[in-house]
C-alpha positions as CSV (number, residue, x, y, z in Angstrom):
1,M,22.9,2.5,-22.3
2,S,22.2,-1.2,-22.9
3,Y,20.0,-3.9,-21.3
4,Q,22.0,-6.7,-23.0
5,R,23.8,-7.9,-19.9
6,Y,20.5,-8.2,-18.0
7,I,19.0,-10.1,-20.9
8,E,21.9,-12.5,-21.0
9,S,21.7,-13.0,-17.2
10,I,18.0,-13.9,-17.5
11,E,18.8,-16.4,-20.3
12,K,21.5,-18.1,-18.1
13,L,19.0,-18.4,-15.3
14,K,16.5,-20.1,-17.6
15,E,19.3,-22.5,-18.9
16,K,20.0,-23.6,-15.3
17,D,16.3,-24.0,-14.5
18,V,16.5,-21.4,-11.7
19,Y,14.5,-18.6,-13.4
20,R,11.8,-17.2,-11.2
21,F,8.6,-15.3,-11.9
22,L,5.7,-13.9,-10.0
23,R,2.3,-15.7,-10.0
24,E,-1.0,-14.0,-9.3
25,T,-2.7,-16.3,-6.8
26,I,-5.7,-16.2,-4.4
27,S,-5.0,-18.1,-1.2
28,C,-7.5,-19.2,1.5
29,G,-6.4,-21.7,4.0
30,K,-5.5,-25.0,2.3
31,R,-6.9,-23.9,-1.1
32,L,-5.4,-21.7,-3.7
33,T,-6.6,-20.4,-7.0
34,Y,-4.1,-19.8,-9.9
35,K,-5.2,-18.8,-13.4
36,G,-8.8,-19.7,-12.5
37,I,-7.9,-23.3,-11.4
38,D,-8.3,-24.5,-7.8
39,Y,-5.4,-26.2,-6.0
40,L,-4.5,-27.8,-2.7
41,D,-1.8,-25.4,-1.5
42,F,1.4,-26.8,-0.1
43,S,3.5,-23.7,-0.6
44,S,1.9,-21.3,1.9
45,N,3.2,-20.6,5.4
46,D,-0.4,-20.3,6.7
47,Y,0.3,-23.3,9.0
48,L,-2.8,-23.0,11.2
49,G,-5.2,-22.1,8.3
50,L,-6.0,-18.8,10.1
51,S,-6.4,-16.9,6.8
52,A,-9.5,-19.0,6.1
53,K,-11.2,-18.3,9.4
54,I,-13.8,-16.0,8.1
55,E,-15.7,-16.1,11.4
56,L,-12.6,-14.6,13.2
57,W,-12.4,-11.9,10.6
58,N,-16.1,-11.1,11.0
59,K,-15.7,-10.9,14.7
60,F,-12.8,-8.6,14.3
61,V,-14.5,-6.1,11.9
62,E,-17.8,-6.2,13.9
63,T,-16.1,-5.2,17.2
64,P,-17.9,-2.2,18.7
65,G,-16.0,1.0,17.9
66,F,-13.9,-0.7,15.3
67,E,-14.2,2.0,12.6
68,K,-13.3,4.9,14.9
69,S,-10.5,3.1,16.8
70,V,-8.5,1.5,14.0
71,F,-9.5,2.6,10.5
72,G,-7.4,5.5,9.4
73,G,-5.6,4.2,6.3
74,G,-1.8,4.3,6.5
75,S,0.2,5.7,9.4
76,C,1.8,8.3,7.1
77,S,4.9,8.6,9.4
78,S,7.7,6.6,11.0
79,R,7.3,5.4,14.6
80,L,9.6,8.1,15.9
81,L,7.5,10.8,14.4
82,T,3.7,10.5,14.5
83,G,3.2,6.8,13.4
84,N,3.5,5.2,16.8
85,G,-0.2,4.9,17.6
86,I,-1.8,3.2,20.6
87,S,-2.1,-0.1,18.6
88,Y,1.7,-0.5,18.8
89,S,1.6,-0.2,22.6
90,K,-1.2,-2.7,22.8
91,L,0.5,-5.2,20.6
92,E,3.9,-4.9,22.3
93,N,2.4,-5.1,25.8
94,L,0.5,-8.3,24.7
95,L,3.8,-9.8,23.4
96,S,5.8,-9.0,26.5
97,G,3.0,-10.4,28.6
98,L,2.7,-13.6,26.7
99,Y,6.5,-14.2,26.9
100,K,6.8,-12.9,30.4
101,R,9.6,-10.7,29.4
102,D,10.4,-7.0,30.0
103,A,9.8,-5.7,26.5
104,A,8.9,-6.2,22.9
105,L,9.5,-4.2,19.8
106,V,7.4,-4.5,16.5
107,F,8.9,-4.2,13.0
108,N,7.4,-4.0,9.6
109,S,8.6,-7.4,8.6
110,G,11.0,-10.2,9.6
111,Y,13.4,-9.0,7.0
112,H,13.4,-5.5,8.5
113,A,14.0,-7.0,11.9
114,N,17.0,-9.1,11.0
115,L,18.4,-6.5,8.7
116,G,18.3,-3.9,11.5
117,I,18.7,-5.6,14.8
118,L,22.0,-7.4,14.2
119,P,24.0,-4.5,12.8
120,A,22.8,-2.3,15.7
121,L,23.8,-4.8,18.3
122,V,27.2,-5.9,17.2
123,S,30.5,-4.0,16.9
124,K,33.9,-4.5,15.3
125,N,35.1,-6.0,18.6
126,D,32.4,-8.7,18.6
127,F,32.2,-12.2,17.2
128,V,29.0,-13.7,15.6
129,L,28.6,-17.4,15.1
130,A,25.6,-18.1,12.8
131,D,24.2,-21.5,11.8
132,K,25.1,-22.3,8.2
133,L,21.4,-22.4,7.2
134,V,20.1,-19.2,8.7
135,H,17.7,-17.1,6.6
136,A,18.9,-14.7,4.0
137,S,17.6,-11.7,6.1
138,I,20.0,-12.8,8.9
139,I,22.9,-13.1,6.5
140,D,22.2,-9.7,5.0
141,G,22.0,-8.2,8.5
142,L,25.3,-9.7,9.4
143,Q,27.0,-8.5,6.3
144,L,26.0,-4.9,7.3
145,S,27.6,-5.4,10.7
146,K,31.2,-4.7,11.5
147,S,31.9,-7.8,13.5
148,K,33.8,-10.9,12.7
149,I,31.4,-13.6,11.4
150,F,31.7,-17.3,11.3
151,R,29.1,-19.8,9.9
152,Y,29.2,-23.1,11.9
153,R,28.1,-26.3,10.3
154,H,24.3,-26.7,10.4
155,N,23.2,-27.8,13.9
156,D,26.7,-29.0,14.7
157,M,27.2,-28.1,18.3
158,N,30.7,-29.6,18.4
159,H,31.8,-27.4,15.5
160,L,30.3,-24.4,17.3
161,E,31.9,-25.1,20.6
162,Y,35.3,-25.6,18.9
163,F,35.3,-22.0,17.8
164,L,34.0,-20.8,21.1
165,E,36.9,-22.5,22.9
166,K,39.4,-21.0,20.5
167,Q,38.2,-17.5,20.2
168,R,35.7,-16.4,22.9
169,K,38.4,-14.7,24.9
170,D,39.5,-12.5,22.0
171,F,36.2,-10.6,21.7
172,D,34.1,-8.2,23.8
173,Q,30.7,-9.8,23.0
174,V,29.9,-13.0,21.3
175,F,26.5,-13.8,19.6
176,I,25.1,-17.2,18.5
177,V,22.5,-16.7,15.8
178,T,20.1,-19.4,14.7
179,E,16.6,-20.2,13.5
180,S,14.5,-22.5,15.7
181,V,12.7,-24.2,12.8
182,F,14.8,-24.0,9.7
183,S,12.7,-22.7,6.8
184,M,14.1,-25.0,4.1
185,D,15.1,-28.2,5.9
186,G,12.2,-28.2,8.4
187,D,14.5,-29.4,11.3
188,T,14.9,-27.7,14.6
189,A,17.8,-26.2,16.5
190,D,19.1,-27.7,19.7
191,L,18.1,-24.8,21.9
192,K,18.9,-26.6,25.2
193,K,22.5,-27.1,24.1
194,L,22.7,-23.5,22.7
195,V,21.5,-22.2,26.1
196,E,24.2,-24.4,27.8
197,L,26.9,-22.9,25.6
198,K,25.5,-19.4,26.2
199,N,25.9,-19.8,29.9
200,K,29.2,-21.6,29.7
201,Y,30.9,-18.9,27.5
202,N,29.0,-15.8,28.6
203,L,27.5,-14.8,25.3
204,F,24.2,-13.7,23.7
205,L,21.7,-16.0,22.0
206,Y,19.6,-14.8,19.1
207,V,16.8,-17.1,17.9
208,D,14.6,-16.5,14.9
209,E,11.3,-18.3,15.6
210,A,9.6,-17.2,12.3
211,H,8.4,-20.8,11.4
212,A,7.7,-21.8,14.9
213,I,5.3,-19.0,16.0
214,G,1.8,-20.4,16.2
215,V,3.0,-24.0,15.6
216,L,5.1,-25.0,18.7
217,G,4.6,-24.6,22.4
218,E,1.5,-24.7,24.5
219,K,0.4,-21.2,23.4
220,G,2.1,-21.3,20.1
221,L,4.9,-19.1,21.2
222,G,7.6,-21.2,19.5
223,L,10.3,-23.7,20.2
224,C,11.6,-21.5,23.1
225,E,8.2,-22.0,24.8
226,K,8.1,-25.7,24.0
227,E,11.5,-26.2,25.6
228,N,10.7,-23.9,28.5
229,L,13.6,-21.7,27.6
230,T,11.9,-18.3,27.0
231,D,13.8,-16.7,30.0
232,H,17.2,-18.0,28.8
233,I,17.2,-16.6,25.2
234,D,18.3,-13.0,24.9
235,F,16.7,-12.1,21.6
236,I,13.6,-13.9,20.3
237,I,12.5,-12.9,16.8
238,G,9.0,-13.8,15.5
239,T,6.9,-12.9,12.4
240,F,3.3,-12.2,11.9
241,G,3.2,-13.0,8.2
242,K,3.1,-16.8,8.5
243,A,1.0,-18.7,11.0
244,V,-0.4,-15.4,12.4
245,A,-1.8,-14.5,8.9
246,S,-1.0,-10.8,9.3
247,Q,2.1,-8.7,8.6
248,G,5.1,-7.5,10.5
249,A,7.5,-9.0,13.0
250,F,8.7,-8.6,16.6
251,L,11.6,-8.9,19.0
252,V,11.1,-10.0,22.6
253,C,14.0,-8.8,24.8
254,D,15.0,-6.8,27.9
255,S,13.9,-3.2,28.2
256,V,17.4,-1.8,27.9
257,I,17.8,-3.5,24.5
258,R,14.4,-2.1,23.3
259,D,15.5,1.4,24.3
260,F,18.8,1.0,22.6
261,L,17.3,-0.4,19.3
262,I,14.8,2.4,19.0
263,N,17.7,4.7,18.8
264,T,20.0,2.7,16.5
265,T,18.0,0.3,14.2
266,R,17.8,2.0,10.8
267,P,14.9,-0.1,9.3
268,L,12.8,1.0,12.3
269,I,13.9,4.6,12.4
270,F,13.6,5.2,8.6
271,T,10.5,3.2,7.8
272,T,6.9,4.3,7.8
273,A,5.0,2.6,10.6
274,L,2.4,-0.1,10.0
275,P,-1.2,1.0,9.9
276,S,-3.2,0.6,13.0
277,F,-5.7,-1.6,11.2
278,S,-3.0,-4.2,10.6
279,L,-1.7,-4.0,14.2
280,E,-5.2,-4.5,15.6
281,W,-5.7,-7.6,13.3
282,T,-2.5,-9.0,14.6
283,I,-3.6,-8.6,18.2
284,C,-6.9,-10.4,17.3
285,S,-5.0,-13.2,15.6
286,L,-2.5,-13.7,18.4
287,Q,-5.3,-13.8,21.0
288,H,-6.9,-16.6,19.0
289,I,-3.7,-18.5,18.2
290,I,-2.9,-19.1,21.8
291,T,-6.2,-21.1,22.0
292,M,-5.4,-23.3,18.9
293,T,-4.0,-26.3,20.8
294,A,-6.0,-28.8,18.7
295,E,-4.8,-27.4,15.4
296,R,-1.2,-27.6,16.6
297,E,-1.6,-31.2,17.6
298,K,-3.2,-32.0,14.3
299,L,-0.4,-30.3,12.4
300,T,2.2,-32.3,14.2
301,L,0.4,-35.6,13.4
302,L,-0.1,-34.8,9.7
303,S,3.5,-33.7,9.2
304,R,4.8,-36.9,10.8
305,Y,2.4,-39.0,8.7
306,F,3.6,-37.3,5.5
307,R,7.2,-37.9,6.3
308,E,6.5,-41.6,7.1
309,Q,4.7,-42.0,3.8
310,L,7.5,-40.3,1.8
311,E,10.1,-42.5,3.4
312,S,8.0,-45.6,2.6
313,L,8.4,-44.7,-1.1
314,E,12.2,-44.4,-0.4
315,L,12.1,-40.7,-1.2
316,K,14.5,-38.4,0.6
317,T,13.1,-36.1,3.2
318,I,14.5,-34.5,6.4
319,G,13.4,-32.5,9.4
320,D,10.8,-32.9,12.1
321,S,8.4,-30.0,11.7
322,Q,5.4,-28.8,9.6
323,I,7.9,-28.1,6.8
324,V,8.5,-31.3,4.8
325,P,11.1,-31.1,2.1
326,L,11.3,-33.7,-0.7
327,I,14.9,-33.5,-1.9
328,L,15.5,-34.5,-5.5
329,G,18.9,-32.8,-6.1
330,E,18.7,-31.6,-9.7
331,N,16.9,-28.4,-10.7
332,K,15.3,-29.9,-13.9
333,A,13.9,-32.9,-11.9
334,V,12.4,-30.7,-9.2
335,V,10.8,-28.3,-11.8
336,A,9.4,-31.3,-13.7
337,L,7.8,-32.8,-10.5
338,S,6.4,-29.5,-9.5
339,D,4.8,-29.2,-12.9
340,Y,3.4,-32.7,-12.7
341,L,1.8,-32.1,-9.3
342,Q,0.4,-28.8,-10.5
343,A,-1.2,-30.5,-13.4
344,N,-2.9,-32.6,-10.8
345,H,-4.1,-29.6,-8.8
346,I,-1.3,-29.8,-6.1
347,F,0.5,-26.4,-5.7
348,V,4.0,-26.9,-4.4
349,L,6.8,-24.9,-5.9
350,P,10.4,-25.9,-6.6
351,V,13.1,-24.5,-4.3
352,R,16.5,-24.3,-6.0
353,P,19.9,-22.7,-5.5
354,P,20.8,-20.1,-4.3
355,T,18.0,-20.5,-1.8
356,V,19.3,-24.0,-1.0
357,P,22.8,-25.4,-1.6
358,E,23.8,-26.7,-5.1
359,G,22.6,-30.3,-5.6
360,T,19.8,-30.1,-3.0
361,A,16.9,-28.7,-5.1
362,R,13.6,-29.7,-3.5
363,L,9.9,-29.4,-3.2
364,R,9.1,-27.7,0.1
365,F,5.8,-29.0,1.3
366,S,4.2,-26.8,4.0
367,I,1.5,-28.6,5.9
368,N,-1.6,-26.8,6.9
369,A,-3.8,-27.7,9.9
370,Q,-6.9,-27.5,7.6
371,M,-5.6,-30.5,5.7
372,D,-6.5,-34.0,6.5
373,Q,-5.0,-37.5,5.9
374,D,-6.9,-37.9,2.6
375,D,-5.1,-34.8,1.3
376,I,-1.7,-36.3,2.2
377,D,-2.7,-39.7,0.8
378,H,-3.6,-38.0,-2.5
379,V,-0.2,-36.5,-2.9
380,I,1.5,-39.8,-2.0
381,H,-0.6,-41.6,-4.6
382,L,0.5,-39.0,-7.2
383,L,4.1,-39.5,-6.3
384,K,3.8,-43.3,-6.4
385,T,2.2,-43.4,-9.8
386,R,4.0,-40.6,-11.6
C-alpha cells in the first residue's frame, strides 16, 4: 500500500495553481474573520445579509413554545421512517403556497436534490438537453441517469432548438435543464424563450434557481417569479443555504411528481432527515425574505454599479446579477490578485478550472445587500492602484 500517487497528484495541483484547501472562517453578513483578521467578504452567498440579522434570530428563538416544538436534536431517521416531522409539512405547505403550485418537496441540500431528482425522472428512452454551464450537481445527476444527454452552448437558444428539431421525435420525453442565475458567470437564462420551446416541442423544463432565490422577483421567489413564469416551469429547484441563510433545498412541482419522487429518489429515501430546528428556522427566514424588497433593490443597484466601475477600468466582467466575475484567464494571475486583495482586507477567492473552463480563471465577487457604495469604491480603488 502506498500514498505516492496521491502525493504526486497534490504536487501537480500545486504546480498548476489549482490546489485547494479549507479555511476556518467566521462569517456574519458582509464581514468575515479569518485567522483573527477582519475582512469585507465578497465570497459568501449570503446575498441579503440575512445571516447577520440578529434581531430575526432572537425573534425566532424567543417564540412561545419554541423549545418544546422544535428542539429535539437530530431527526435520527430518514423521512420515510420516523424523520418526517410536522416541520416538513409546514415548510412544504409554505413553499407550495408561495409558488401557487400543487406541491413541494424538501431535500437536505441542493446537491442531494439535483443528484436524485434527475436520475429518478429520466429513462433510457428520454433525451436531456442541459446548458453547458449547469452546476456540477446537475452534471453528476445526469451522469447517473440512463438517458441520452446533450450539453448545448451556454444560453444559445438557436443551438438548443437545432437539436430539438432534429431529435425530439426520437424520444419519449425530453427535458431542458438550466440554471436561472448561473453561479460562475452571473448571467441569467432566457426563461421566456425556454418556455416557448417547451410548449412548441412538448417537453419538460427543469430550472435550478439556487442563486436567484431571495434575490429576484417581488417576493424573492426567483427569476421564474420575476418573469411571471412560475406556472409554466415543470420543475423549480431552490436552495436554503444561500440567501435564505439556512440549509437544505426544495423542488416545486405537481403533486404526481412529488408522489413519484418520494418513491424513487435515492438521496431522499436513504438520507437522514433534517432536524426540525433547521426546518423551523428556514420557515422563519422565508417569511422574512418575502418582505425584503428594499434589500433586493439595493442589491441590484450595487451589482450594476460594481460592473460599471470594473468596465471603466477596462477589466473583463460578464453577467447581470449579484454575482460579478472578474475574469483574468490565468490561474497564477487570479491567485496573485486574490492574495493582494486579502492583504488589504478584501476576502474574495480565486475560481479556477475545473470549476470554470480552462483560460477563464476569475475572482467571483458576490455582492451583499449589507454593503454600500463605499465598499465597492474601496475595491475599485485597490484594483486601480495595484
